[in-house]
SELOTI-937135 format. One line per 5 residues: their letters; for each residue x, y, z of C-alpha. Coordinates in nm, 2 decimals, always signed. Each point is the difference from the previous one (the first is absolute). Last residue first. Layout:
! SELOTI-937135
A = X/Y/Z; ...;
! end
This chain:
! SELOTI-937135
RSQGK = +10.12/+15.70/+17.67; +0.02/+0.08/+0.34; -0.25/+0.05/+0.21; -0.13/+0.42/+0.10; +0.19/+0.30/+0.08;
AFYFT = -0.22/+0.28/+0.08; +0.03/+0.34/-0.11; +0.12/+0.38/+0.07; +0.23/+0.16/-0.22; +0.22/+0.28/+0.15;
MQLLR = +0.06/+0.35/-0.21; +0.30/+0.28/+0.07; +0.10/+0.33/-0.10; -0.18/+0.08/-0.36; -0.02/+0.35/-0.05;
SRGAQ = -0.14/+0.27/-0.16; +0.09/+0.35/-0.16; -0.25/+0.27/-0.15; -0.19/-0.11/-0.30; -0.19/-0.35/+0.08;
ENELR = +0.06/-0.24/-0.24; +0.14/-0.31/+0.21; -0.05/-0.36/-0.05; +0.05/-0.32/+0.19; +0.06/-0.33/-0.15;
IALHT = -0.01/-0.34/+0.20; +0.14/-0.34/-0.02; -0.11/-0.31/+0.20; +0.10/-0.37/+0.03; -0.15/-0.28/+0.11;
TRHQT = -0.38/+0.10/-0.03; -0.31/+0.01/+0.14; -0.14/+0.38/-0.05; -0.25/+0.16/+0.28; +0.05/+0.37/+0.04;
HFGPG = -0.01/+0.24/+0.26; +0.05/+0.39/-0.03; +0.17/+0.23/+0.21; -0.15/+0.34/+0.21; +0.10/-0.09/+0.24;
NYTVG = +0.29/-0.04/+0.28; +0.23/-0.10/-0.22; -0.08/+0.22/-0.34; +0.26/+0.32/+0.03; -0.04/+0.20/-0.29;
SLRGA = -0.34/-0.11/-0.29; -0.06/-0.34/-0.13; -0.20/-0.04/-0.27; -0.15/-0.34/-0.10; +0.05/-0.40/-0.10;
YSETA = -0.01/-0.01/-0.38; +0.08/-0.33/-0.11; +0.22/-0.13/-0.23; +0.11/-0.36/-0.21; +0.20/+0.14/-0.29;
ENSPD = +0.30/-0.12/+0.17; -0.12/-0.38/-0.04; +0.21/-0.26/+0.17; +0.03/+0.22/+0.33; -0.39/+0.04/+0.03;
PKLTV = -0.07/+0.27/+0.27; +0.09/+0.34/-0.17; -0.15/+0.24/+0.26; -0.04/+0.38/-0.12; +0.02/+0.27/+0.25;
SWEGD = -0.12/+0.39/-0.09; +0.22/+0.23/+0.23; -0.12/+0.32/+0.16; +0.27/+0.24/+0.14; +0.31/-0.07/+0.26;
AAISL = +0.05/-0.34/+0.08; +0.01/-0.25/+0.30; -0.21/-0.33/-0.11; -0.25/-0.29/+0.07; -0.11/-0.23/-0.21;
GNIMK = -0.26/-0.31/+0.09; -0.12/-0.36/+0.02; +0.25/-0.15/-0.25; -0.14/-0.42/+0.04; +0.31/-0.22/-0.01;
WAGED = +0.10/-0.30/-0.18; +0.33/-0.16/+0.11; +0.36/-0.07/-0.24; +0.11/+0.33/-0.02; -0.01/+0.02/+0.41;
SFGMY = +0.21/+0.38/+0.05; -0.29/+0.17/-0.08; +0.02/-0.13/-0.35; +0.01/+0.35/-0.21; +0.01/+0.02/-0.36;
PTEVV = +0.18/+0.33/-0.08; -0.11/+0.34/+0.08; -0.10/+0.28/-0.21; -0.02/+0.35/+0.05; -0.13/+0.27/-0.23;
VKAAD = +0.02/+0.42/+0.04; -0.21/+0.10/-0.24; +0.10/+0.39/-0.06; -0.25/+0.28/+0.08; +0.26/+0.23/+0.08;
YQQGS = +0.19/+0.09/+0.31; +0.24/+0.42/+0.07; +0.27/-0.06/+0.28; +0.26/+0.18/-0.18; -0.18/+0.32/+0.02;
RGGYL = +0.09/+0.10/-0.38; -0.10/-0.35/-0.10; +0.10/-0.32/+0.13; +0.18/-0.09/-0.32; +0.04/+0.26/-0.21;
YITNG = -0.12/-0.01/-0.37; +0.17/+0.13/-0.27; -0.23/+0.00/-0.33; +0.19/-0.04/-0.40; -0.03/-0.39/-0.01;
SRVYV = +0.03/-0.11/+0.35; +0.27/+0.15/+0.24; +0.03/-0.05/+0.35; +0.07/+0.21/+0.29; +0.15/-0.14/+0.36;
RNDFV = +0.06/+0.31/+0.27; +0.30/+0.09/+0.22; +0.02/+0.30/-0.19; +0.00/-0.14/-0.36; +0.06/-0.42/+0.02;
TMATI = -0.05/-0.15/-0.40; -0.17/-0.27/-0.21; -0.02/-0.02/-0.38; -0.27/-0.19/-0.24; -0.26/-0.12/+0.24;
VFGPK = -0.32/-0.14/-0.13; -0.30/+0.07/+0.09; -0.30/-0.09/+0.25; +0.24/+0.08/+0.29; -0.01/-0.42/+0.08;
YTSWA = +0.26/-0.07/+0.33; +0.15/-0.32/+0.08; +0.09/-0.14/+0.31; +0.38/-0.17/+0.09; +0.09/-0.05/+0.41;
QVDAA = +0.29/-0.01/+0.19; -0.15/+0.09/+0.32; +0.26/-0.16/+0.32; -0.07/+0.27/+0.21; +0.38/+0.15/+0.04;
PYWSY = +0.05/-0.12/-0.33; -0.29/+0.27/-0.17; +0.00/-0.07/-0.34; -0.34/+0.10/-0.24; +0.05/-0.14/-0.34;
VYVTD = -0.25/+0.15/-0.26; -0.11/-0.09/-0.41; -0.13/+0.25/-0.16; -0.25/-0.12/-0.25; -0.10/+0.13/-0.36;
GLALM = +0.31/-0.12/-0.19; +0.26/-0.02/+0.29; +0.08/+0.27/+0.21; +0.26/-0.09/+0.32; -0.10/+0.13/+0.37;
FRGTT = +0.32/-0.07/+0.26; -0.19/+0.15/+0.28; +0.23/+0.20/+0.28; -0.29/+0.17/+0.15; +0.06/+0.33/-0.04;
PEILA = +0.19/+0.06/-0.33; -0.14/-0.26/-0.22; +0.28/-0.22/-0.17; -0.01/+0.00/-0.33; -0.09/-0.23/-0.28;
CAREI = -0.04/-0.01/-0.42; -0.03/-0.27/-0.27; +0.08/+0.24/-0.32; +0.19/-0.36/-0.12; -0.32/-0.25/+0.14;
DYRPL = -0.22/+0.20/-0.26; +0.23/-0.03/-0.31; +0.02/-0.33/+0.09; -0.40/-0.05/-0.11; -0.21/-0.12/+0.30;
GLMVQ = -0.14/-0.30/+0.04; +0.24/-0.22/+0.06; +0.11/+0.31/+0.25; -0.29/-0.07/+0.18; +0.03/-0.39/+0.05;
RLLDD = +0.37/+0.10/+0.12; -0.13/+0.25/+0.30; -0.25/-0.27/+0.17; +0.25/-0.26/-0.04; +0.24/+0.20/+0.17;
IPSGV = -0.25/+0.16/+0.30; +0.10/-0.18/+0.29; +0.34/-0.01/-0.14; +0.08/+0.38/-0.05; +0.29/-0.02/+0.28;
DTSYA = +0.19/-0.28/-0.17; +0.30/+0.15/+0.09; +0.34/+0.05/-0.26; +0.37/+0.02/+0.14; +0.19/+0.23/+0.03;
ANSSD = +0.31/+0.00/+0.19; +0.09/+0.23/+0.32; +0.23/-0.20/+0.18; -0.15/+0.07/+0.28; -0.29/-0.29/-0.08;
KARLS = -0.22/-0.07/-0.33; -0.05/+0.39/-0.11; -0.31/+0.06/-0.19; -0.15/+0.01/-0.35; -0.37/-0.05/-0.03;
RVGSG = -0.25/-0.14/-0.20; -0.34/+0.08/-0.10; -0.11/-0.27/-0.25; +0.14/-0.29/-0.25; +0.10/+0.23/-0.25;
SLYFV = +0.13/+0.24/+0.22; -0.13/+0.31/+0.10; +0.25/+0.16/+0.26; +0.05/+0.12/+0.37; +0.33/+0.09/+0.09;
DLDGY = +0.07/-0.06/+0.37; +0.28/+0.10/+0.31; -0.01/+0.35/+0.05; -0.44/-0.01/+0.00; -0.17/-0.08/-0.33;
PVVAN = +0.23/+0.09/-0.28; -0.25/+0.03/-0.30; +0.00/-0.19/-0.37; -0.32/-0.02/-0.15; +0.09/+0.32/-0.20;
PSLTG = +0.29/-0.24/-0.22; -0.29/-0.22/-0.05; +0.19/-0.34/-0.23; +0.12/-0.13/+0.30; +0.25/-0.24/+0.14;
TYDLT = +0.08/-0.36/+0.18; +0.10/-0.32/-0.13; +0.39/+0.11/+0.02; +0.14/+0.22/+0.34; +0.34/+0.16/-0.09;
QRLTD = +0.19/+0.17/+0.21; +0.30/+0.28/+0.15; +0.05/+0.14/-0.33; +0.22/+0.27/+0.04; +0.06/+0.37/-0.04;
NQPDV = +0.30/+0.17/+0.07; +0.07/+0.09/-0.29; -0.29/+0.23/-0.07; +0.14/+0.24/+0.27; -0.33/+0.12/+0.17;
DVFYI = -0.04/-0.39/+0.08; -0.23/-0.26/-0.07; -0.03/-0.39/+0.12; -0.19/-0.18/-0.16; -0.25/-0.28/+0.05;
QSSNR = -0.14/-0.18/-0.25; -0.28/-0.11/-0.16; -0.17/-0.34/-0.20; -0.33/-0.13/-0.21; -0.13/+0.37/-0.17;
AFIAL = +0.38/+0.19/+0.05; +0.01/+0.20/+0.36; +0.23/+0.22/+0.14; +0.06/+0.05/+0.38; +0.20/+0.28/+0.05;
SDQYR = +0.22/+0.01/+0.34; +0.03/+0.15/+0.33; -0.35/-0.16/+0.11; -0.21/-0.10/-0.29; -0.06/+0.31/-0.25;
GVAYL = -0.20/-0.04/-0.27; +0.04/-0.15/-0.43; -0.23/-0.15/-0.24; -0.01/-0.13/-0.35; +0.37/-0.13/-0.11;
NSNGG = -0.02/-0.15/-0.32; +0.26/-0.31/+0.07; +0.23/-0.06/-0.31; +0.27/-0.13/+0.27; -0.07/-0.32/+0.29;
INDAV = -0.07/+0.25/+0.32; +0.32/+0.13/+0.02; +0.08/+0.05/-0.39; -0.35/+0.24/+0.06; +0.22/+0.25/+0.13;
NKADS = +0.08/+0.18/-0.28; +0.13/+0.36/+0.17; -0.01/+0.37/-0.09; +0.15/+0.25/+0.20; -0.05/+0.34/+0.14;
GIVPP = +0.21/+0.13/+0.34; +0.16/+0.30/-0.16; -0.16/+0.33/-0.10; +0.29/+0.26/+0.05; -0.17/+0.31/+0.23;
SATDD = +0.08/+0.23/-0.25; +0.05/-0.27/-0.32; +0.29/-0.09/-0.12; +0.00/-0.37/+0.18; -0.32/-0.13/-0.20;
DEFAS = -0.13/-0.29/+0.09; -0.30/-0.17/-0.16; -0.36/-0.07/+0.09; -0.12/+0.37/+0.04; -0.27/+0.16/+0.15;
PDNLA = +0.04/-0.21/+0.32; +0.25/+0.23/+0.18; +0.07/-0.07/+0.29; +0.28/-0.29/-0.06; -0.01/-0.01/-0.41;
STYLI = -0.34/-0.28/-0.05; +0.07/-0.33/-0.03; -0.13/-0.29/-0.29; +0.02/-0.32/+0.09; -0.07/-0.18/-0.36;
SDNVA = -0.15/-0.32/-0.10; -0.31/+0.18/-0.15; -0.10/+0.24/+0.17; +0.11/+0.07/+0.42; +0.05/+0.36/+0.12;
HVKNK = +0.18/+0.13/+0.27; -0.03/+0.40/+0.15; +0.28/+0.06/+0.21; +0.03/+0.21/+0.37; +0.08/-0.37/+0.13;
FVTCS = -0.36/-0.20/-0.13; -0.28/+0.18/-0.18; -0.22/-0.31/-0.22; -0.03/-0.03/-0.37; -0.18/-0.21/-0.23;
HGQQN = +0.01/-0.02/-0.33; -0.08/-0.40/-0.14; -0.20/-0.05/-0.34; -0.10/+0.24/-0.26; -0.25/-0.19/-0.14;
PIHLA = -0.04/+0.01/-0.36; -0.27/+0.34/-0.09; -0.35/-0.12/-0.02; +0.07/-0.22/+0.29; -0.12/-0.36/-0.04;
SATDL = -0.16/-0.29/+0.30; -0.06/-0.33/+0.00; -0.23/-0.12/+0.29; -0.04/-0.37/+0.06; -0.19/-0.30/+0.11;
IGGDR = -0.23/+0.21/+0.23; -0.29/-0.28/+0.15; -0.36/+0.04/-0.05; -0.04/-0.31/-0.23; +0.27/+0.11/-0.21;
SVQVE = +0.17/+0.31/-0.03; +0.26/+0.22/-0.25; +0.05/+0.34/+0.07; +0.13/+0.25/-0.27; +0.12/+0.33/+0.03;
YVADY = +0.13/+0.31/-0.17; +0.18/+0.33/+0.19; -0.08/+0.30/-0.18; +0.29/+0.28/+0.07; +0.00/+0.19/-0.26;
TDVPL = -0.31/+0.14/-0.11; -0.02/+0.28/-0.26; -0.26/-0.17/-0.23; -0.18/-0.27/+0.10; +0.17/-0.37/+0.01;
ASVTV = -0.02/-0.20/-0.33; -0.14/-0.35/-0.02; +0.16/-0.30/+0.17; -0.25/-0.31/-0.05; -0.05/-0.29/+0.22;
ETIQP = -0.06/-0.32/-0.15; -0.16/-0.31/+0.17; -0.02/-0.36/-0.16; -0.08/-0.26/+0.24; +0.13/-0.35/-0.14;
QAAVA = -0.19/-0.25/-0.17; -0.06/-0.37/+0.06; -0.11/-0.21/-0.31; -0.34/-0.07/-0.03; -0.17/-0.32/-0.11;
DEGGA = -0.34/+0.03/-0.20; -0.31/-0.01/+0.19; -0.29/-0.29/-0.09; -0.33/+0.09/+0.21; -0.22/-0.12/-0.31;
FPTMD = -0.11/-0.28/-0.19; -0.33/-0.07/-0.16; -0.24/-0.07/+0.25; -0.24/-0.32/-0.19; -0.31/-0.15/+0.16;
VGSSA = -0.12/-0.35/-0.13; -0.33/-0.20/-0.02; -0.15/+0.27/-0.25; +0.22/-0.15/-0.29; +0.16/+0.24/-0.26;
NTPAG = +0.27/-0.14/-0.12; -0.15/-0.31/-0.10; -0.02/-0.41/-0.08; -0.33/-0.15/-0.13; +0.07/-0.37/-0.07;
RPGVL = +0.22/-0.10/+0.28; -0.19/+0.24/+0.27; +0.15/+0.30/+0.13; +0.32/+0.20/+0.03; +0.20/+0.20/-0.26;
YDVPT = +0.20/+0.29/+0.19; +0.22/+0.35/-0.09; +0.12/+0.13/+0.32; -0.03/+0.36/-0.02; +0.28/+0.25/+0.02;
GNIAS = -0.07/+0.34/+0.19; +0.36/-0.05/+0.16; +0.24/-0.17/-0.23; +0.25/+0.31/-0.04; +0.02/+0.04/+0.39;
GIATP = +0.29/-0.19/+0.02; +0.16/-0.34/+0.20; +0.00/-0.30/-0.17; -0.11/-0.34/+0.15; -0.34/+0.10/-0.17;
RIKVI = -0.28/-0.02/+0.25; -0.31/-0.21/+0.04; -0.26/-0.03/+0.27; -0.29/-0.27/-0.05; -0.26/+0.04/+0.17;
DLYTS = -0.22/-0.26/+0.13; +0.11/+0.00/+0.34; +0.31/+0.19/+0.02; +0.25/-0.13/-0.25; +0.38/+0.07/-0.13;
AEYGS = +0.15/+0.04/-0.33; +0.28/+0.02/-0.20; +0.12/+0.16/-0.35; +0.29/+0.00/-0.19; -0.17/-0.25/-0.27;
TATNA = +0.28/-0.22/-0.06; +0.14/-0.09/+0.36; -0.35/+0.11/+0.12; -0.18/-0.32/-0.14; -0.04/-0.20/+0.29;
NIADT = -0.09/+0.34/+0.24; -0.25/+0.05/-0.26; -0.16/-0.40/+0.01; -0.01/+0.02/+0.38; -0.14/+0.36/+0.00;
VAVAT = -0.33/-0.18/-0.24; +0.00/-0.31/+0.25; -0.02/+0.22/+0.32; -0.31/+0.22/-0.16; -0.23/-0.32/-0.11;
FNPND = +0.05/-0.12/+0.36; -0.08/+0.36/+0.08; -0.31/-0.03/-0.26; -0.17/-0.28/+0.19; -0.22/-0.18/-0.25;
QCWIA = +0.33/-0.07/-0.19; +0.08/+0.15/-0.32; +0.27/-0.21/-0.25; +0.33/+0.08/-0.03; +0.01/-0.09/-0.43;
ATAYT = +0.33/+0.16/-0.08; -0.18/+0.07/-0.34; +0.12/+0.04/-0.36; -0.26/-0.03/-0.23; -0.21/-0.16/-0.27;
TGSDD = -0.28/+0.15/-0.21; -0.31/-0.27/-0.05; -0.25/+0.31/+0.10; -0.09/-0.15/+0.29; +0.36/+0.02/+0.17;
TLTKD = +0.27/-0.25/-0.08; +0.23/-0.03/+0.29; +0.42/-0.05/-0.01; +0.26/-0.04/+0.27; +0.34/+0.12/+0.09;
QVLLQ = -0.15/+0.32/+0.07; +0.27/+0.14/+0.27; -0.16/+0.28/+0.20; +0.15/+0.39/+0.04; -0.02/+0.02/-0.38;
TSNVS = +0.19/+0.36/-0.16; -0.26/+0.16/-0.23; -0.01/+0.31/+0.20; -0.07/-0.17/+0.28; -0.13/-0.34/-0.02;
LGHVY = -0.24/-0.25/+0.20; -0.13/-0.31/-0.18; -0.22/-0.32/+0.06; -0.20/+0.08/+0.32; -0.26/-0.27/-0.08;
GELTG = -0.35/-0.04/+0.06; -0.24/+0.16/+0.21; +0.02/+0.31/+0.13; -0.28/+0.10/+0.24; +0.22/-0.04/+0.32;
LIRFE = +0.21/+0.30/-0.09; +0.32/-0.02/-0.10; +0.19/+0.30/+0.06; +0.40/+0.15/-0.21; +0.10/+0.26/+0.22;
AEAQA = +0.28/+0.18/-0.20; +0.36/+0.13/+0.21; +0.23/+0.26/-0.07; +0.38/-0.14/+0.16; +0.15/+0.31/+0.23;
GGYAS = +0.33/+0.23/-0.07; +0.31/-0.09/+0.19; +0.05/+0.36/+0.12; +0.34/+0.20/+0.10; -0.06/+0.26/+0.21;
AAQQT = -0.04/+0.37/-0.16; +0.13/+0.35/+0.10; -0.16/+0.29/-0.18; +0.17/+0.13/-0.31; +0.00/+0.39/-0.07;
VASSL = -0.05/+0.10/+0.33; +0.00/+0.36/-0.05; +0.25/+0.29/+0.17; +0.04/+0.41/+0.03; +0.24/+0.16/+0.09;
VGTLT = +0.04/+0.42/-0.08; -0.35/+0.10/+0.05; -0.03/+0.16/+0.30; +0.28/+0.16/+0.22; -0.02/-0.03/+0.34;
DGTSS = +0.19/+0.24/+0.23; +0.20/-0.13/+0.29; +0.23/+0.26/+0.00; +0.27/-0.18/-0.17; -0.25/-0.04/-0.32;
RVRLS = -0.24/-0.27/-0.02; -0.07/-0.28/-0.22; -0.23/-0.36/+0.07; -0.08/-0.28/-0.07; -0.14/-0.36/+0.12;
VDFAD = +0.06/-0.32/-0.19; -0.23/-0.34/+0.10; +0.16/-0.32/+0.00; -0.19/-0.36/-0.16; +0.24/-0.28/+0.00;
TSELS = +0.20/-0.11/-0.30; +0.18/+0.29/-0.06; +0.08/+0.31/-0.19; +0.08/+0.39/+0.01; +0.04/+0.17/-0.30;
VVNSA = +0.14/+0.38/+0.04; -0.09/+0.21/-0.28; +0.22/+0.30/-0.11; +0.18/-0.16/-0.28; -0.02/-0.35/+0.03;
TSVTI = +0.08/-0.16/+0.34; +0.00/-0.32/+0.25; -0.05/-0.13/+0.31; -0.10/-0.36/+0.10; -0.21/-0.03/+0.34;
DDLKF = +0.10/-0.35/+0.18; +0.25/+0.12/+0.26; +0.03/+0.39/-0.05; +0.20/+0.29/+0.06; -0.09/+0.27/-0.19;
DDALA = +0.27/+0.32/-0.02; +0.12/-0.10/-0.41; -0.37/-0.03/-0.13; -0.06/+0.37/+0.12; +0.30/+0.15/-0.13;
TAVQA = -0.04/-0.19/-0.33; -0.37/+0.20/-0.02; +0.20/+0.35/+0.13; +0.23/-0.03/-0.29; -0.29/-0.07/-0.27;
TTRPT = -0.17/+0.30/+0.13; +0.26/+0.23/-0.05; +0.24/+0.09/+0.30; +0.07/+0.33/+0.14; +0.37/+0.10/-0.04;
GTSTF = +0.25/-0.26/+0.16; +0.24/-0.01/+0.33; +0.15/+0.28/-0.11; +0.37/+0.06/+0.12; +0.10/+0.09/+0.35;
SIGTC = +0.13/+0.33/+0.14; +0.27/+0.04/+0.29; +0.30/+0.25/+0.09; -0.31/+0.28/+0.04; -0.30/+0.04/+0.17;
QAGDY = -0.33/+0.16/-0.15; -0.12/+0.28/+0.18; -0.27/+0.06/+0.21; +0.13/-0.05/+0.38; +0.21/-0.32/-0.13;
WYRVI = -0.09/-0.18/-0.31; +0.05/-0.38/-0.16; -0.11/-0.10/-0.38; -0.19/-0.30/-0.11; +0.06/-0.01/-0.38;
GDDYA = -0.33/-0.16/-0.19; -0.06/+0.31/-0.23; -0.38/+0.01/+0.19; +0.21/+0.06/+0.34; +0.11/-0.14/+0.31;
AIVFP = +0.05/+0.17/+0.36; +0.24/-0.04/+0.25; +0.00/+0.28/+0.26; +0.19/+0.18/+0.26; -0.20/+0.22/+0.19;
KGDFL = +0.13/+0.27/+0.22; +0.02/-0.05/+0.38; +0.40/-0.04/+0.02; -0.01/-0.31/-0.22; -0.42/-0.07/-0.01;
VAQKV = -0.13/-0.33/-0.19; -0.14/-0.12/-0.32; -0.12/-0.30/-0.19; -0.10/-0.12/-0.39; -0.19/+0.30/-0.07;
ETMNI = -0.17/-0.03/-0.25; -0.09/+0.11/-0.37; +0.15/+0.32/-0.08; -0.06/+0.18/-0.33; +0.25/+0.07/-0.23;
GTGPN = -0.10/+0.21/-0.26; +0.19/+0.30/+0.12; +0.28/-0.06/+0.21; +0.13/-0.19/+0.30; -0.26/+0.15/+0.20;
LRHYT = +0.02/-0.08/+0.39; -0.28/+0.23/+0.14; -0.06/-0.03/+0.35; -0.31/+0.04/+0.14; -0.08/+0.12/+0.34;
VNKAT = -0.33/-0.13/+0.25; +0.03/+0.16/+0.37; -0.34/+0.13/-0.04; -0.16/-0.12/-0.34; +0.01/+0.27/-0.32;
VSAAL = +0.22/-0.25/-0.27; -0.12/+0.18/-0.34; +0.22/+0.28/+0.03; +0.32/-0.22/+0.04; -0.16/-0.21/-0.32;
DASGF = +0.29/+0.07/-0.28; +0.01/-0.35/-0.14; +0.25/-0.21/+0.04; -0.08/-0.19/+0.39; -0.01/+0.00/+0.41;
VYITE = -0.15/-0.03/+0.29; +0.16/+0.15/+0.32; -0.15/+0.02/+0.37; +0.14/+0.28/+0.19; +0.17/+0.17/+0.31;
GGGLL = +0.26/-0.30/+0.04; -0.05/-0.17/-0.31; -0.25/-0.24/-0.04; +0.01/-0.24/-0.33; -0.30/-0.07/-0.25;
GHTGA = +0.07/-0.08/-0.36; -0.15/+0.08/-0.34; -0.20/+0.31/-0.15; -0.14/+0.00/-0.33; -0.35/+0.00/+0.09;
PLDAY = -0.08/+0.34/+0.27; -0.03/-0.10/+0.33; -0.27/-0.06/+0.28; +0.10/+0.06/+0.35; -0.09/-0.13/+0.34;
QAYAK = -0.26/-0.29/-0.05; +0.02/-0.16/+0.33; +0.11/-0.34/+0.03; -0.21/-0.10/+0.33; +0.14/-0.14/+0.30;
RKELE = +0.05/-0.42/+0.05; -0.24/-0.18/+0.27; +0.20/-0.15/+0.28; +0.04/-0.36/+0.13; +0.16/-0.02/+0.35;
GGATI = +0.38/-0.19/+0.02; +0.06/+0.31/+0.26; +0.28/+0.15/-0.24; -0.33/+0.02/-0.27; -0.12/-0.23/-0.19;
HANEL = -0.10/+0.15/-0.42; -0.34/+0.05/-0.10; -0.18/+0.07/-0.40; -0.02/-0.40/-0.12; +0.15/-0.31/+0.28;
RILTG = -0.08/-0.35/-0.15; +0.16/-0.33/+0.12; +0.07/+0.08/+0.37; +0.26/-0.11/+0.26; -0.18/-0.02/+0.35;
PASTF = -0.11/-0.28/-0.03; +0.30/-0.22/-0.20; -0.03/-0.09/-0.36; -0.11/-0.38/-0.06; -0.38/+0.04/-0.22;
RSKRR = +0.10/+0.30/-0.15; +0.28/-0.13/-0.13; +0.40/+0.09/+0.08; +0.24/+0.29/-0.09; -0.33/+0.23/-0.02;
DLGYK = +0.04/+0.21/+0.30; -0.12/+0.38/+0.06; +0.01/+0.09/+0.37; +0.23/-0.14/+0.27; -0.08/+0.26/+0.24;
FGEIL = -0.39/-0.09/-0.06; -0.11/+0.00/+0.40; -0.17/-0.20/+0.28; -0.15/-0.24/-0.22; -0.19/-0.21/+0.27;
LQSM = -0.14/-0.32/-0.04; -0.28/-0.11/+0.22; -0.14/-0.30/+0.16; -0.38/-0.04/+0.15;
! end
């Protein structure tokens, strides 16, 4: 008996290849777990509820002695959780904070960039508004018609036409599609009754219609002739002969003789009809003793119309013979021109006192997402990112890099008369270095410089305490970010960020320290790109990330998933995995060497207060299809042993041509090499398996071994 040992999982989640061609030891799915420094698979810890916050608070920032949250209303008395402090940042009566765009610590005090419902973004330090820097309003709350226009403008669809009329967005395509809607506040609360959709016209392919058909059956009892057949007075037969009946009346007739075999008579009638088609507009075919008569024209108008006939002996022709059965025309269908599906999305008024709504319209087809459009109730206040470096706060917005005064982030303009003097502030247009007129979205530390990001480009900028000595060191085209809170220094030499193609890293190429963008996230690029396709730009801009301080793992929260990178170079471990916390994370921070996250108005503590709390979240592990080093040969799969902590259910997938084919194999616990294991009999060339663990508490999967007998090659 042969065996295949999977001795670890140091490669983690890897979607660069198909499930059929990925190497053994990589994983197609790794959910609610990560890879340890030893290359083993370990369940994530719990996201334990830590504190509830009142509505109207925003952001999350870990400080030296407390966790800060922010808002414009008087809510200090309502924020009562241990180690949570509320900072009120109120620019004036009737102005409401809608979002914290970014917050950092300077000298242990919060520097905050916050957006408000008057369309203005404001900078604050230690509870006071910064001087020397101001921004104009991007616009007051949009009307319903303006929201509709913004949604239409955000769509990027190839075969669906988008248009607007007042507060209605119309989507039109010749192929059917589905639309889903959502309106939510920045805290994630769903707002109902604001968006609605209706299919006003179903998609239909062009249809050429169908001919109607009548039946004229000649029975064996019919004697004499078939004199004539007509439809609505149109004669189907050429009546080029005359006969006289017993009363002496002369009449025109086709004079088709009724033979002893009615089938032969039917053929004769059919031939006569077809000989006159050009004149009559009717054609015929024969089945036994039945003449099937059809108009050459397509349509339903003739349905129900009878075929009139004149049959019988020469002296007594009749239109009511018992020797004939007649079935009127039926089955005619009109031609239909192709028509597109039209779906209309209507924007209604927001609930009163709602300022931070996000409208979302997602379009899909056959289960696959085509695009997601989003619009903000207040026009998007783009950019606005900051970092602390060399005793200054550096911030970007539009195309400008703003620098605070030295040791004084409350001032963005010099004042030589102050005591001590306020010096070192600056504002310069740096977008000209990357083509000009580019919106800057993020700024972060990179070695002894700043990394400044536009959407599709970036630059390395050396900054000095004297801004006159600032120097552009390098530009990098075709790599950038929309997500300022997902720009994270990683170690001494890297900056991780979320680009449009996945997670990337700025890293020094050689001793010159020239930066280049590495594809550190390539194992999950396809996964992330598909996820981002289904998310509105609003959510992508608000992705957030940090480094978990005790393990050094990079954690990126995007949508309802946390993407985790475990990197231990000495052990050759570079492994991605995913967490599903059960909610959408809107902010992340580190406080007291622990990770805190925010969703809606709730703060969660990763690992709970003990740091070792686990929940019953389901761990899911799926392998690629493994050919056991001989892809062309049949194998008889006989069993599986594992080394693990906790109980794992095992499902076999023995058919690589049909991934839906599964066979539940049983449950394994602990180390099963000495038993009890499980035995199975599956004949296949390739095998994939899924293992699941739903127990509360810590669980691990260390290694596994497959037992099989090799058969003949195909």
